[in-house]
C-alpha positions as CSV (number, residue, x, y, z in Angstrom):
1,M,-76.2,42.4,-2.4
2,E,-77.3,39.5,0.0
3,K,-80.4,38.9,-2.6
4,L,-78.0,39.2,-5.5
5,M,-75.7,36.4,-3.9
6,K,-78.5,34.1,-3.4
7,R,-79.6,34.3,-6.7
8,V,-75.9,33.6,-8.1
9,L,-75.6,30.7,-5.7
10,E,-79.1,29.1,-6.7
11,A,-78.1,29.6,-10.2
12,K,-75.0,27.7,-10.0
13,E,-76.3,25.0,-8.0
14,E,-79.4,24.9,-11.0
15,R,-76.4,24.8,-13.3
16,S,-74.3,21.9,-11.9
17,E,-77.3,19.7,-11.5
18,F,-78.2,20.2,-15.5
19,Q,-74.5,19.7,-16.0
20,K,-74.7,16.3,-14.2
21,E,-77.7,15.0,-16.1
22,F,-76.4,16.0,-19.5
23,I,-73.1,14.3,-18.8
24,A,-74.9,11.1,-17.6
25,M,-77.2,11.2,-20.8
26,H,-74.2,12.0,-23.2
27,Q,-71.2,10.2,-21.4
28,L,-68.8,12.7,-22.9
29,P,-66.8,15.6,-22.0
30,I,-69.1,18.8,-21.9
31,I,-68.6,22.6,-22.4
32,S,-70.9,24.6,-20.2
33,L,-70.9,28.4,-21.4
34,T,-72.3,31.5,-19.5
35,L,-71.5,35.1,-19.5
36,N,-69.1,37.3,-17.4
37,L,-71.7,40.3,-16.8
38,P,-71.4,42.2,-13.9
39,G,-74.9,42.7,-12.2
40,G,-76.5,40.2,-14.4
41,Y,-77.3,39.7,-17.9
42,E,-80.5,41.7,-17.8
43,L,-78.7,44.9,-17.7
44,Y,-77.1,44.3,-20.8
45,S,-79.2,44.9,-24.1
46,D,-76.9,43.0,-26.3
47,W,-76.6,39.8,-24.0
48,E,-78.4,37.8,-26.8
49,K,-76.0,38.7,-29.5
50,V,-73.1,38.1,-26.9
51,F,-74.3,34.9,-26.3
52,R,-74.8,34.4,-30.2
53,I,-71.2,35.1,-30.8
54,A,-69.9,33.0,-28.2
55,S,-71.9,30.0,-29.1
56,K,-70.6,30.5,-32.7
57,A,-67.1,30.6,-31.7
58,I,-67.6,27.3,-29.8
59,N,-69.4,25.5,-32.7
60,I,-66.5,26.6,-35.0
61,A,-63.9,25.5,-32.7
62,F,-65.5,22.3,-32.5
63,E,-66.9,21.4,-35.6
64,G,-67.2,17.8,-36.6
65,S,-67.2,17.1,-32.5
66,V,-70.4,18.4,-31.2
67,K,-72.4,15.4,-30.4
68,H,-75.2,17.3,-28.6
69,K,-75.8,20.7,-27.8
70,H,-78.4,22.5,-25.4
71,R,-79.2,26.2,-24.8
72,R,-81.4,27.6,-22.2
73,V,-82.0,30.9,-20.0
74,G,-81.0,29.8,-16.1
75,K,-81.5,32.0,-13.0
76,W,-78.7,33.9,-14.0
77,G,-78.8,34.0,-17.5
78,P,-78.1,32.3,-20.7
79,E,-76.4,29.1,-20.6
80,G,-75.2,26.8,-23.3
81,F,-74.2,23.0,-23.2
82,W,-72.1,21.0,-25.7
83,A,-71.2,17.3,-25.4
84,I,-67.8,16.9,-27.2
85,G,-66.4,13.9,-29.0
86,M,-62.7,14.8,-27.9
87,S,-60.8,14.3,-24.7
88,A,-61.5,16.6,-21.8
89,M,-57.9,18.1,-21.8
90,Q,-58.3,18.8,-25.5
91,V,-61.6,20.5,-25.1
92,K,-60.0,22.4,-22.5
93,M,-57.0,23.8,-24.5
94,K,-59.4,24.9,-27.1
95,T,-61.7,26.8,-24.6
96,V,-59.0,28.7,-23.2
97,E,-57.8,29.9,-26.7
98,I,-61.5,31.0,-27.2
99,E,-61.4,32.8,-24.1
100,N,-57.9,34.3,-24.6
101,K,-58.2,35.2,-28.2
102,H,-61.8,36.4,-29.3
103,P,-62.5,40.1,-29.0
104,M,-65.3,39.3,-26.2
105,G,-63.3,36.3,-24.7
106,R,-63.0,37.7,-21.5
107,I,-66.9,38.1,-21.2
108,F,-67.1,34.4,-22.2
109,D,-67.2,31.9,-19.2
110,I,-66.4,28.8,-20.9
111,D,-66.2,25.6,-18.4
112,V,-65.2,22.0,-19.1
113,L,-66.2,19.2,-17.1
114,D,-65.0,15.5,-18.0
115,E,-67.1,12.4,-18.6
116,N,-67.1,11.9,-14.8
117,G,-68.2,15.5,-13.8
118,K,-64.8,16.8,-12.8
119,V,-64.3,20.6,-13.7
120,L,-61.1,21.3,-15.5
121,S,-59.0,24.4,-14.4
122,R,-56.4,26.0,-16.5
123,K,-54.1,25.0,-13.8
124,D,-55.0,21.5,-15.2
125,L,-53.0,22.7,-18.1
126,F,-50.2,24.3,-16.2
127,M,-51.8,27.5,-17.4
128,E,-52.2,31.2,-15.9
129,G,-55.3,31.9,-14.7
130,R,-57.6,34.4,-16.7
131,Q,-56.7,38.2,-17.1
132,C,-59.0,40.9,-14.9
133,M,-61.2,42.7,-17.4
134,V,-60.2,46.0,-16.1
135,C,-56.5,45.6,-15.7
136,D,-53.6,43.3,-16.8
137,D,-53.5,41.3,-13.3
138,F,-55.0,38.0,-12.7
139,A,-58.8,38.0,-12.4
140,L,-59.0,36.2,-9.1
141,L,-56.3,38.5,-7.6
142,C,-58.5,41.5,-8.5
143,Y,-61.6,39.8,-7.1
144,R,-59.9,38.8,-3.9
145,E,-58.4,42.3,-3.2
146,K,-61.6,44.1,-4.4
147,K,-59.1,45.9,-6.3
148,H,-62.1,47.3,-8.9
149,D,-65.5,48.6,-7.7
150,Y,-68.5,47.4,-9.8
151,A,-69.0,50.6,-11.8
152,E,-65.5,50.2,-13.0
153,V,-65.7,46.5,-14.0
154,R,-69.5,47.2,-15.4
155,K,-68.0,50.0,-17.8
156,S,-65.0,47.4,-18.7
157,A,-67.5,44.8,-19.7
158,E,-69.1,47.3,-21.7
159,K,-66.3,48.4,-23.4
160,I,-65.2,44.7,-24.3
161,I,-69.0,43.9,-25.5
162,L,-69.2,47.1,-27.7
163,K,-65.6,46.7,-29.6
164,G,-66.5,42.9,-29.7
165,L,-70.1,43.9,-31.5
166,I,-68.2,46.1,-34.1
167,D,-65.5,43.3,-34.7
168,N,-67.9,41.0,-35.4
169,E,-70.0,42.9,-38.0
């Protein structure tokens, strides 16, 4: 478990550095996409399809506003970055809509950073937090209270992915 946490922290640090460079290069708000895959992306045979579907949802939502994009596989899995020619608040509103309405939206982890590197949260838009992928409670509450074990969370993630893949055929 300690090794896993170290890898997660290293990945966050590496991604944060890249985000800063990407913002400095483009001077625009950015979208940073990762996937919520309990245990790591290597455990999911369809992670590339899921990432492509998430990227497509972002490309469609921001068609005409995407100024630059970049994709890579970081220490914790696939990562996508988009520099968007819109206000950061507008970008955040659209990404929340993707996370809330897309069949696999609960698997998508879409962060928005403004042109100064500040991460925008749902609270900045006076919105409630994300929903747990297992139950109808708030994800942060379930996480803090350790409400669901790893197997239960992983099973829910796999179910969401399977349904999403079927819906996207």
